N, C-alpha and C positions, 0 to 999 in steps of 0.2 A: 390649449384646452382644458376644461376643468375636469379633473379625475376623480373628486369625490360626488358622491350623490348631493351632499349639502350645496357644493359649489355648482352642480348643474342647475338645481333647483333655484340658487339665487340669480343666475342667469336668466332662468326663465321668468322669474319674478321682476327682475330689473327691466326687462323687455315689455312687461305688461303694464308695470308703472309708468314706464317713459312714455308708452302710448297714451295713457290716462293724463299724466300731467301735460304732455303737448297739447292735448285736447283742451284742458282747462286754461292753459296759458293763451291758446288761440282764442277761446271764448272770452277771455279778459281783454285782448286787445282789440276785439270786435267791438265791445262796448265802449273802449277809449276811442276808438275810430269814429264811431257814431257821435261822441261828442264833440270831437275834433271836425267832423263834418258840419256839424250844426254851427260850429264857430266859425267856420269857413264861410258859411253861408249867411253869418250875421243875425240869426234867429236865437235871441236871448231866450225866448221860452223854451224851444225846442232843445237848446243846449243846457238849460237848467233841468229839464226833464230827462234828458240822456245822462246827465251826470248823477241825477238821482238813483237812475238804474244801475250805473258803472260802479258806485260807491259800494254797493254790497258785493258785487262781483269781485273787486279789488281786495276786500277784508276777507271774502271766503278763499283767494288765492292764498292769502296770508296764513289763514288758519289751516289750509290744506299743505302748506309748506312749498307752494310753487312760487311763491314771491316773499323776497324779504320785507320785514315790516316797514323798514325805513324806505323802500323803493316804492311801496305801495303808498305811504304816507306823502312822499314827494310828488308822485304823480297825482294824486287826489288833490294836494295843496296847489299845484300849478295849474290843473285844469279848473279849480275853483277860482282861482285869481283871474284866469282868462275868462271866466264865464261872467264874474261880477263886473269886470272892466267893460263888458258890451255896453 
């Protein structure tokens, strides 16, 4: 258990940040799933539209420190490749 006031505050802050970051990551996954669902349905227009919505979410995750830059780039690249292959 934390003994100093600073350590107690850090624990409180970490719990709050973990909730916020978890929500952000969940939101990103939801947008990616929408793209994958459109791909599975074979609807190129819907997939392209969903990809256009997912791209800023992935980049926002990078800016907020939830995702690594290369991870977001890799996901975006693979999704774009799949959408264009339809």
